[in-house]
FITOR-265703 format. One record per atom (N, C-alpha, C): x, z, y. Coordinates in pm, whole numbers, plus 50000, padded with zeros to 5 digits. Each point is the difference from the previous one (the first is absolute). Layout:
BEGIN
XZY
...
//
This chain:
BEGIN
570483851808753
500995004249903
499365000949863
500305011049925
499545000649863
498504999449987
499265004750098
498555000149992
499354987150043
500794990650051
499434987550048
499604991249883
499074991150022
499594990649897
501114989949978
500474998049876
501094990649976
499614986050041
500974992850055
499794986150039
500974991549919
499604996749878
500914993449908
499444986649957
500244989550075
499534987049960
500824995049883
499484990549924
500784994449892
501314994450049
501005000349912
501344995550039
499944985750049
500704997350108
500124986650053
498874996050092
499005008950021
498864996150082
499995006650137
501055007450035
500115005350136
500434988850093
499424999950119
500394989850096
501185004950082
500844990950051
501075004350090
499495007750121
498804996650047
499435007250114
499745014749965
499505002649879
499775013949958
501325007549991
501024993549945
501325006449992
500545002750140
499814990550092
500485001850137
499325011950067
498695001349983
499285010950068
500445013749949
500175001149868
500475012849945
501415002950049
500864990049999
501395001950044
500055002950150
499104994050076
499965002550144
499685014650029
499045005549926
499685014150019
501225008849969
500734996449893
501215007449968
501054998150108
500104987950054
500974997350105
499705007550128
498755003650021
499615007450120
500115015149984
500065004849875
499925014649977
501145005649918
500884991749943
501035004949908
501255004450075
500005012550042
501185005850063
500875006749894
501275002750036
500825008449914
501114993249926
500174986950011
501124993549934
499664994949861
500974993549932
499714992949874
499485008949889
500505012249988
499525008849893
498535003450023
499655003350123
498605002750031
499144987649979
500534988150034
499234987749981
499634998249854
500935002949909
499704998849858
498855009349962
499975011850063
498885009149977
498704994450054
500024994450120
498804993950056
499514988449911
500914991549956
499634988649915
499355005049870
500605010249941
499465005349875
498575004950021
499785007350107
498665005350027
499004988850021
500404989550073
499074989350036
499734990649883
501064995849929
499864989549900
499775005349859
500545011749968
499865005549865
498815009649992
500005010250089
498965010349992
498664995150053
500004994150118
498734996750065
499414986849949
500794989450000
499474986949962
500214996649854
500935006749933
500264997649859
500344985349973
500784994250089
500434986249980
501044998949891
500685010849968
500945000349889
500155014449955
500585001749881
500125013449942
501205007450058
500045013049973
501135008150044
501314994749942
499954996149872
501224995149935
500454986850060
499054990850023
500374987250060
500585002150140
499425009250075
500525002850133
501425005649992
500225009349908
501365005449984
500984989149959
499544990549918
500884988949960
500394991650122
499034997450089
500304992450121
500995007550089
499795013150014
500925008050080
501404999549940
500095000949867
501314999349934
500684986750026
499254988949990
500574986850027
500534999350142
499215004650096
500404999050140
501155009450033
500195010749922
501185008450017
501264992449959
499874990949902
501144992049955
500394989450102
499014994550072
500254988850089
500535004850134
500874992350065
500385003350137
498844997650095
500015007250113
498964998350098
499115012250011
498954999250083
499085011350023
499055001749882
500175010949925
499245001849876
498505000450025
499565007250105
498565001350022
499364986550033
500654992150084
499464986750032
499974991249876
501035001149916
500024992049879
498915004149902
499715012949992
498885004549917
498704993850051
499814999950132
498814993850055
499914985149968
501134992950016
500024985849965
499674997949853
500585008349913
499754998649856
498535002549967
499395009750066
498585002549977
499164988050044
500324994450119
499294988250045
500204988149907
501234998449952
500314989049908
499225001449870
499865012249951
499285002249875
498504997750015
499475001350121
498574998250022
499624985350020
500764992950084
499594986250030
501174991150040
501125001649932
501094990550013
500765001150131
500664988950037
500865000150117
499235003450128
498784995150012
499195003150118
499755015150009
499805006549885
499805014450000
501245007550042
501174995249957
501255006450040
500204998950151
499744988250057
500144998250144
498975008250077
498775000849946
498975007950065
500375014850000
500535004949889
500415014149992
501125002850098
500964991050008
501135001950094
499504999950144
499154990250034
499534998850138
499195012250041
499095004549915
499185011450036
500795012750018
500985002249912
500785012350006
501044999950111
500484988250036
501164998850090
499614997550145
499014991750024
499744995450137
499625011150098
499235010349962
499685010350101
501235006250063
500955004749920
501205006150058
500874989650069
500054987849946
500814989650062
499494996650139
498684998750015
499424997050132
500275011350098
499845012549954
500285011450086
501455000150047
500924997549908
501435000650035
500414988350088
499454988249976
500324988850089
499455002450140
498805005750008
499445003250132
500865010450070
500465009949926
500865010250058
501314994050048
500574991049923
501264993850038
499874992250131
498864993750020
499834991850120
499525007950120
499685012749982
499615008050115
500515014249988
501255001349950
500545013049968
500055009250122
500364994550115
500195008550117
498705006350049
498864993749970
498735005250050
499245008449899
500515000749874
499275007349899
500305015050003
501265003650012
500395014149994
499695005749863
499675012849995
499625006449875
498574995849965
499884992549893
498684994849963
499055010949955
500525010249935
499165010849951
500685013350026
499255010750019
500615013350014
500805003449874
501105007250016
500835003349883
499245007449891
499055008750037
499245007249899
499194990749911
499484989150057
499264990349921
500944993249901
501184996050046
500964993749910
500405009549887
500175012750032
500355009749897
498865001649899
498764999750047
498885000649907
499984988249905
500374988250048
500074988249914
501115001349897
501095006450037
501075002349904
499575010149893
499295010450041
499605010449905
498994994649898
499094991250040
499004994949906
500674992349887
501184994250025
500704993049893
500365009549887
500265012750030
500305009849895
498835001049903
498785000950053
498835001149914
499764987249920
500214988550063
499784987349932
500954998649881
501295002950022
500984998749892
499755010449891
499665012350039
499725010349901
498844996149911
498964994350059
498864995549920
500414989049903
500834990650047
500454989149913
500845005349885
500925009350029
500855005749895
499145007049896
499055008050044
499145007449907
499184990549912
499374990150063
499174990849923
500804991749901
501154994950041
500814991949909
500615008449890
500415012450031
500595008649898
498985003449892
498765002350036
498985003449901
499764988649903
500204987650046
499754988349915
501254995549926
501155000550065
501214993749947
501005009849941
499865012950026
500925010149947
499185009949918
499624995649878
499015007349921
500605008349888
501314999849981
500605007949894
501355005350048
500645008149916
501255006650039
501114989950032
500224989549918
501074990550035
499784993250135
498774995950029
499744993350128
500145009650117
499495012349983
500155009950107
501475003250023
500765000949892
501435002850013
500724988550070
499614987649966
500624988450064
499654999550148
498765003250034
499585000650140
500845010450075
500165011849941
500745010750065
501474996250018
500584994149897
501414996150008
500214989450108
499084990450008
500144989550101
499895005850140
499055009350020
499845006150132
501265007750039
500535007849907
501225007850029
501184990850030
500124989249924
501134990950017
500004993550138
498874994950042
499984993050128
500055009850118
499575012549978
500175010050106
501475003750017
500745000549890
501425003350007
500854988150041
499544987849970
500734987850036
499044990650070
499695002650128
498964992350071
500484986450048
500234990849907
500424986550035
499114989949928
500014987750050
499224989649935
500514997249860
501325000549981
500574997649867
499595010849902
499885012550047
499565010849912
498574997549954
499154994950088
498624997049961
499964988849896
500774989350024
500034989149903
500565004849866
501045008650007
500575005349876
499005008749925
499195007850072
498995008349936
498954991349931
499594989250064
499024991049939
500584993549874
501254995550008
500644994049882
500135010249887
500375012350033
500115010449899
498635003249940
498975000250084
498655002249948
499594989449900
500374987350027
499694989349904
500735002249868
501295004050007
500775002449879
499435011749919
499655010850068
499425011549932
498654996349938
499204992150072
498734995649946
500154991949873
500984990949998
500254992149880
500405008849882
500715010850030
500515008749896
498945009849948
499195005450091
499095010949964
498594995649967
499484990250074
498574997249994
499714988349907
498945001449923
499554989449911
498504998050024
499654991350094
498584998250034
499184995549882
498845006349982
499064995849896
499184988350049
499154995049913
499194988450040
499135003150121
499545012550010
499145003650113
500775000950130
501344999749991
500815000750121
500384986450054
499344989449952
500344986650048
499724999050149
500614990050062
499934998950146
498574997150046
499625006050110
498724997150061
500044986050063
498824994450018
499934986450053
500564999550142
500844990050023
500534997650134
500074984950020
498874993650030
499984985450010
500844995250118
500814989849975
500854994250102
499714985050006
499534995350115
499614985950015
501194991450039
501175002749942
501204992350027
500714997649867
500394987649975
500674996949874
501475004050006
500635000949882
501425003249994
500834988850063
499554987649985
500744988950062
499975001250152
498845003650055
499915001950144
500855011950044
499975010649920
500845011550031
501474996550005
500454992149903
501404995749999
500324991650123
499044991950043
500224991950120
500165008950124
499185010550012
500135009050114
501365007149999
500465004249883
501315006549993
501114990450038
499854987349964
500994989950039
500014998050151
498824999750061
499934998850146
500685011950068
499775012049947
500645012050057
501524998749995
500544996249884
501454998849987
500554989150093
499264989050012
500464989050086
500035004250146
499005007250045
499985004550139
501075010550027
500225009049905
501005010550019
501394994050016
500284989349926
501304993450011
500014989750113
498894992950017
499994988750093
499855003650146
499285010750031
499785003550141
501315003350073
500915008049944
501275002350071
500794987150022
499974990949901
500704987350017
499344991750110
498674999650001
499304992350103
500255005850139
500035013350011
500225006350131
501414997350052
500974998349910
501374996950044
500184985250031
499284991349928
500134985650023
499214995450121
498845006050024
499144996050112
499675012450083
500935004550082
499785012550075
498784999050091
499125009849988
498855001250089
499515014449993
499545005550110
499535013949997
498875002349900
499074990749991
498875002049909
500455000349855
500904990749963
500494999649862
500845012349968
500795004650098
500795012149979
499105012149979
498895000850073
499065011149983
499364999549862
499574988349957
499384998749867
501005004149892
501244995350012
501025003549902
500235015149995
500155006350115
500295014450004
498865008249941
498774996850036
498875008049952
499654996849855
500234987749956
499774996849859
500985007749913
501285000450040
500995007549921
499675014950000
499545005350113
499655014250005
498865003149902
499034991149991
498905002249907
500354997549855
501114993049977
500394996449863
500945010049935
500755007550078
501125007849946
499815015050014
498795004450028
499755014250023
499335006249879
500645010149942
499405008149896
499815014250054
498935006649956
499845014050034
499035002950112
499204990350042
498975003050100
500304994250136
498985000550086
500084993650130
501075005550091
500265013249991
500985005950091
501404994049979
500274995349879
501334994749970
500274987150077
498954993150045
500204987450071
500535002250141
499845012150054
500375002450139
501484997650029
500945005249918
501414996950030
500324985149997
499394992749907
500234985649994
499504993150127
498805003650042
499444993750120
500795003950125
500445012450007
500785004250116
501304992150009
500644997949886
501244992149999
499754985850048
498894994349959
499714986150035
499594998550146
499035007950046
499394997250130
500725006850116
500575012049977
500705006950108
501414994650016
500714998549889
501384995050007
500064985950057
498984992049972
499974986350053
499464999050141
499585011550057
499494999950137
498594994950014
499284998749889
498644995050008
499065010550059
500245012849967
499175011250046
500945011350040
499705007150108
500855011150042
499825011949906
501005008850000
499955011849915
498825009050037
499765001850130
498895008450043
498654994349956
499854986950011
498764993649957
499815001549850
501104998549925
499945001649856
499495013949962
500565010350063
499595013849968
498565002750043
499594994550115
498625001850044
499034993749901
500344988249952
499144993449903
499935007449868
501145005449958
500025007749876
499105012350011
500075006950114
499125011550020
498544996250000
499674988850065
498604995550004
499504996349862
500884994449916
499604995949867
499525011949917
500555011950025
499585011849926
498575004250036
499504995650115
498705004650049
498864990449965
500304988749935
498954990449969
499804999649849
498804996249956
499784998949856
500664987549945
499964998549868
500534988049938
501465000949966
500584988949953
501385000249949
501055000950110
501105006749968
501095001550096
500664986650033
499884990249909
500624987050024
499394992850121
498845004550049
499464993850120
500855002950123
500995008649986
501005001850105
500624986650038
500054990749903
500524986650028
499184993050108
498705002350003
499164993850103
500375005150138
500265013150011
500435005750127
501314993750045
500974999249909
501304994450035
499884985450041
499214992349926
499844985950034
499384998050137
499045008550034
499364999050131
500915004750112
501055007749968
500915005650100
501274991950019
500124988749932
501254992550001
500404995650141
501334999950023
500554995250127
500264985050000
499924993949884
500264985649990
499134994249891
499894986750001
499194993349901
498525003250018
499194997949896
498595003450011
499825014950028
499125003250091
499745014050033
498505001950015
499565011850038
498575002550012
499294998349868
498784994950007
499224998449877
500674990649902
500594989250049
500644990249911
501185006449926
500855007150073
501145006549936
499565010849903
498985007750038
499515010549912
499464994549870
499174989750008
499444994149878
501074993549915
500994993450064
501074993649925
500785010249918
500405010950063
500785010249929
499165007449898
498735002250030
499115006749906
499854991949871
499754987150014
499864991549882
501324999349924
501114998650073
501294998549934
500375012249916
499685012050047
500405012049927
499105002549879
498774994550001
499075002149888
499984988649900
500494988250035
499994988749906
500705003449869
501195006750002
500635003449871
499095008449910
499245009250057
499115008449919
498944991549931
499414990550075
498994991449939
500604991749887
501174994050025
500614991549899
500375008049875
500525012150017
500405008149886
498795004949920
498965004450070
498815004849929
499324988549926
499784988950069
499354988549937
500844994349888
501335001350011
500874995049895
500115009149880
500055013050023
500235009449891
498735004249928
498875000550070
498805005749941
499484992349878
500034986649997
499544993149878
500805003949876
501305002050014
500815004249886
499745014649966
499855008250104
499745014249979
498685002249926
498984992150036
498685001649939
500054997549849
500914991349954
500114997449858
500955009949932
501105003250064
500955009449941
499385013649974
499125004450093
499455013449988
499055001549882
499604988949935
499115000649885
500745002249868
501304998149998
500775001849878
500135014849969
500045003349872
500065014049959
501235007050056
501164993449991
501215006350051
499975001350151
499424990350068
499875001250145
499035011250035
498955001849920
499085011050023
500725013549987
500895000949901
500765012449984
500905002350121
500674989350046
500865001250117
499185003750123
498814993850015
499175002950116
499485014449998
499775005649882
499585014049994
501075008950062
501274997049971
501085007650062
500144997150148
499864987150038
500114996350141
498895006650082
498785000149946
498885005850074
500215014950025
500545007149901
500305014250020
501055001750108
500994991250002
501045000750103
499424997050137
499104990350009
499374996850128
499265012150056
499315007449915
499335012250046
501055010050049
501145001049929
501075008850045
500574995950134
500144986950023
500494995350129
499035003550112
498704998649972
499015003850101
500015015150025
500225007749892
500085014550016
501195003950087
501144993549977
501175002850083
499754995850144
499344988450019
499724995350136
499005009150071
499135006749922
499075009550061
500775010950074
501155003849944
500825010050070
500874993750107
500754989649961
500924993450092
499784984949993
499484993550103
499965004650138
498645004950052
498944999749913
498655002250054
499845014450049
500265009949912
499835013950040
501015004150107
501274997249975
501045004450095
499854993350135
499454987850003
499844993150127
498765003850077
499055006949934
498725002850065
499695014850016
500425008449906
499595014049999
501135008750054
499755006250117
501025008250066
499455013550046
498725002749977
499415012350054
498785003749917
499495012550014
498765003749931
498834991050034
499944995150126
498924990950037
500044987249916
501214995149976
500134987949919
499515002449858
500385011549941
499565003249863
498485000949995
499415006750097
498545001450003
499324986450010
500514991350088
499394986950017
500144991649874
501165000849933
500204992549876
499055004949891
499795013249990
499085005449900
498574995450025
499585000350126
498654995450034
499844985249962
501014991950032
499934985749967
499944997849849
500775007849924
500004998449855
498655003849940
499425010850045
498685004149952
498954989750040
500124994650122
499044989850044
500044987749912
501204996249956
500144988249916
499555002649857
500455011249942
499825002249857
498675006749964
499465008350088
498815007749964
498794996950089
500224997950128
498884996250085
499674985249986
500934992449941
499804985849974
499764991950126
500675003650108
499904992250123
500864987549989
499614989050064
500834987849995
501335002250070
501084993549950
501325002350060
500074997250150
499304989250046
500094996850143
499435011250086
498955006849949
499415010950076
500935012250002
500705002449888
500965011049995
501174997350095
500454987550004
501084996350093
499585002550144
498804995350035
499525001950138
499835014850032
499465007649904
499825014250023
501305007550020
501024996549921
501305006550016
500634996550135
499814987650044
500534996350131
499355008350111
498685001749991
499305008050102
500425014749992
500045005649879
500405014049984
501445002150045
500874990349969
501385001150045
500115000250151
499224991450067
500015000150145
499465012950059
498935005549939
499455012550049
500975011649981
500635000749882
500955010849976
501204998950093
500454987650024
501114998250093
499655004450141
498764997150042
499585003950134
499825015250011
499445006249894
499765014450004
501285008149998
500994995449923
501265007449990
500974996450111
499714989350073
500894995950108
501264993449951
499994995549875
501164993149946
499524990849888
500884991549949
499654991749886
500005008549876
499404994549893
500005007549874
501395000849942
500834989950026
501385000449952
500865006150108
501045007749962
500835006550101
500844990050075
//
């Protein structure tokens, strides 16, 4: 963490293999959902490795909040893209996604013999550690991005707004309002110019990726109706689910349930079992698609079906990030865009602050034991300077021990 020796190679000289290894570690240890993932990414890439500045990281988070799809996975892709181009984006996605995808596909193909993979107390400990991870991220980002009364006020207003109106549209509206307030209030000086964010993709290439995204979004439903086949229908359904979801990974669940359960591809009981298992594995919630693909009653199934659906649900994220980031990297350097980003960044901190309460705190903390475990995890991260993966493992062990000692789970 903060005491580690920075690992900051010159821009453009990171190898895809290095990006993959860092992302793989995150994919193996990042529990807690998309908000917690953003905290893990910040700790790994901003604080520990210093691959980009706090402001550049907040700018990437703001961009990915605008785009449909899984924000945390898109942040990872954008970081990989900024380090070493398209290969870096694919390496970041593979490292962060494959651990949970492999676990879920394995579970789908042997569900009857797995049973409860972990004691409930261990799962509860993994949920509680997310509270500490998000709290650390909120504190660190607020100290850097909310440095005066207007920014602190904007952060507070955004947090209150999304708590009172917990919808994806409310979050997008808060971000848009933050941009408007930033344009009105903030006048960045020369020293406030954008930090370096090298992108190894041209604007022409970015425009081509956006064109491919639009063509697939329109063309896949037409192709599935003209040439009926189970595989093409699966690709169409999961591509649309990954293209039209705003507000985080959980929002994709109703879309997927409508597609796979209503069409008879997966039973309702299997769907619910897979959803529960997805909460217990690290990495992005969108890897639920791998479980569903491996559980299909028709068309490709097993490993083939899981990989097909996994790729289909994430392709829109890659196309959107690779398409939008070259334009974003230039827009963010303009003075007026810097003013807008100052407001957006304050709002992003407010959104994380609201998420710290709902769903992170409300979903994990239900007893004095939970509060105690969250406090220990927060101190371990912020003051003992322990690595996040060790804190995650420790909370899992402590959660299991507390559950065994009390004769119940940490959650009621």
